[in-house]
N, C-alpha and C positions, 0 to 999 in steps of 0.2 A: 504493500500500500504506500509506504513512504517513498519507495523507489519510483512508483508511478507518478506521485506528486512532484518529485524532483524532475521528472522528464516532461511534465506538462508544459507545453510551449506558450507561456503566458503572453510573450511579446507578439508571437505569430497570431494568437487568438485576438489580441487587440487590433492588429492590422486587418485580420479577416472581418471583424465587426465594422471597421471603418469603411472597407471596400463594400461590404454588404449594405451599409447605410447609404452610400453615395451611388452604388452600382457603377463605380468608376475608380480605376487604379490611380489616375492622375489626381482626382479630387481627394482621394484618401491620402495620397502622398503629400498634398498641400496641407491638409489638416494636421498630419503627423509631423510635418517639417522634415521629411526625408525625400529621397528620389523615388521616381516611379519604378525604377529597376529594383530598388531595395524592397518596395512593397510587393512587387511580383515575386521576388525571391522568397520572402516570408510566406506568401500564400502557397507557393510550390512546396516549400518545406513542410507546411502544415498538412497539405494534401498527401505528401509522402508519408508523414507520420501516421495519419488516419487511414490512408489506403484508398481514398475515394476522391473524385474531383468535386470541388465545392462551387466552382463557377463554370459557366459556359462562356467562352471568350469569343466575341465576334469582332469584326473590324472596327466598328464604331460603338459597340455596346458590350456590357457585361451583364449576365443574368445568373442568378443562383440556380444550382442544380437542386434536385429534390433533397439530396443529403445536406447540401448547404443550407436550405430553408429549414430543415429539421434541427440543424446544429445552432442556428442563429439565436433563437430565444434563450436557450440555455447559456450561451456565451454572454449574451447581454445581461441576464440575471446575475451570472457570476461576476462579471466586471463591475456591475452596479453595486453588488454587495461588497466587493473589494474596495471600491471608491468610498462607499459609506463608512466602512471600517477604518480606512486611513483618515478620512475627514474627522471621524469621531475621536480618534486618538489625537489628532492635531488640535481639535477643539478642547479636549480634556487637558492637554498640556497648557494651552493658553487660557482657557476659561473652564466652563463647566463647574462641577462640584469641587469645592475646597472643604475637606473634612477637618474640622478644628476641634481639638480637645481643649476645654477651658473650664476651670472651676466655676461653679454656678454663681458664687458671690461676686467674682470678678466680672463675669459675663453680665449679670443683671445691673450691677452698680457702676461699672466703668465702661465696659466695651460696648454693650448693646445700645446705649444712648448715642454712640458715635457712629454706628454702623451705617446709618442712612447716607452719610457722606461717602463711604466706601462704595456702596451700591450705586450712588449717583455717578461716581467716577468710573467704576468698572462694572457695568451691568452684565458683562459677559461672564462674570464670576459669581457663582451662587455659594455662599458660605453656609455650611451645615454644621451646627454646634453639637458636640458630644460632651459627655461628662468628663471632668478632670480625673486623672488616674493617680493613685499613690505611687505607682512605679511606671516608668516609660518603657513600653515594649511595642515598637512600631511594627515588628514582624508578626504580631498577633492582632493588634488593633488596626482598624481600618481608618487611620488618621494620616493626613499629609503632614500636619504640624500640630504643635501643642503650645499653649501658654501655661507655664508652670511657675510656682513660687517655691524657691529653694536656694540651694547653694550654687547652682549652675554647673555642677560637676556630675554628669551622667555618662558612664562609659559608652563609647561608640555613638554618642549623640552630639551633634553640633548645637551650641547654644549661643544666643545673642542677648545681652542684657537690655531689658526694656525700661524698667522703672525701679528706682530705689524705693524703700519703704521707711516710714516713720510711724511710731506707735505713740498714742497719747490718749488721755481719758476723754470720754464724751458722755453727755447726759442730755435729757430733754430740758428745754428752756423752762417748762413749768416746774419740774423737780428742783432745778437750780434756784428758781425764784422762791420756792417754798422752804428749802433747807439752808439757803444762804450761800454767800460766795466761798470759793476755795482759794485762799491766798497762799497757803503753804501746804506741803504734803500732809502735815498733821491734820488738816481740816477734813481729810477724807474719812476721818473717824465718825463724822456725823452722817455719812452716806452709806447706804447698802451698796456693796460691790457685786456686780454681776461677773461671775467667773466664766471663762471660756477655755477650752482645751488649747486653742491656737495662740491666745495672748494671755498668759498667766500674769496675775497681779504681782506675784512675788518677785518675778524678774524685773518688772518695771519699777516697783518700789525700791528694790535694792539699788538699781541704777540711779534712781532719783533721790536716794538718801532717806527714804521713809521707813516706816515700821513694816517689816516683812513677817512678823509673827502673828498678825491678826488672824483670829480663828473664826472664819465664816463657815457656815454649814450649808449654804445654798448650793444646789446642784450645778454642775458645769454645763454650759450650753455646748451642743455638739458642733456647731459651726457658726461662722460669722453672721449669717443671715438671721439665725435664731437669737444670737446675742444682741444684734442691733434692733431687732423687733422688740425685744424686752426693754431696751433703752428708750426707744420711741414711746413705749407705753408708760414710761415713768417709773419703772420698777427698780431703777438704780443706775449707777455709773459703771461703765465698762471701758476696757481698752479697745482701741480700734486702729486699723491701718488707714493711713492717709488716703490711699487710692479708693478705699471702699466708702469713705464718708465725706469726701470733699464736696460732692454735689448736695448732700444733706445739710452740711454746714452752710453752704452758700444759700440754700433755700430757707434756712432757719428752722428746719425740722430737728436738728441737733445743735448742740453748743459745746464749746470747749471750756470746761470750768477753770482750767489753768493752761498757760501757753507752753508748757514744757513738753517736748517731744523727744523720743529716743530713736536714733537711727538704728536700723536693723542690719544684721549680717546678711540675711536672706534678701532676695529681690525677685522681681518678676522677669522671666526669661521667655524668649521664643525658642522652642526646641524642635528638632527634626533630624532624621538621618541626613548626612551630608549631601547626598544626591538630591534630596527633596528641595533644597534651597535653590537649585537651578531651574525648577519648574517655573515657567512664566507666571502662572497664577499665584504661586508662592512669592515670587519676586515682587509682584504688584501688591499683594497683601502686606508683605514685610515692609515695603517702602512706605505705604500709607500708615501702618501701625507705628513705625519708627517716628514718623512726622507727628502723629498724635502724642506720642510719649514725650517728644522734645517740647511740645507746647504745654505739657502738664507741669505746672510749676510746683516746687516743694512747698510744704506748709510754712507759715510764718511763725514767729515766736522763738523762744530759746530752744536750741537743739543740742542734745547730748550725743556724742559719737558712740557707736557700738563699742562695747567693752570686749 
């Protein structure tokens, strides 16, 4: 079977289809950009391969034989399918679906509000979002690229740093009005602290010089979305990453009780197998995303470096 496919004279079949469409060797040669002699040679080669005549040649005209008429529909279907397959692959490289793995909290609070501009610039690329992964395995997951928060060191994966992060306390304006201002770290004693697995209070308080021995028994929130929902409901003060709350702070849904922020070792990265960075649709998304990140200014206020 493989040997038969290797012997299939694709170029001769293409020439046959052109001659059959025009019923002219000369017109087929003009369409294909070759000489009439080359067209004639390809047709003779195909007839020798099949073992039948495909055309009746007259002085001023060419006509299909019965065998040629029977062969033509199948050749056209095959060539059309090959053309569609090649075009589909070309479109997929330039446009088509771009499968992106991204943590839900970053998608909802930072990326998604900006995506309309990417779609406006590149309507040929359809970005499909998938969940963030605790580990990167592009050989098993159907993703072209991923946005990940971490150290940036993943074996066999190329990464590009997108955004640095700063962590600071946030609360609802109503809660802060009710319990009073926080002028020093000690003032947090008046507030219930919402604990999260991703941003523990002990680390931030240690870096800020506060009491790290406070014994709260509130359950930890599983993710940033749950934490920030509790903050917006006025249930307490929590630590948050700048990228996830910048829009909420600008809109007045959240407030910073004190301007102290701690720079993080981890950051947001664009990650993919090295070859994926060469895909035109990835090149376009990466360029747009990098531009957005450059325009996203860091928080204001006092900043402590990562320890």
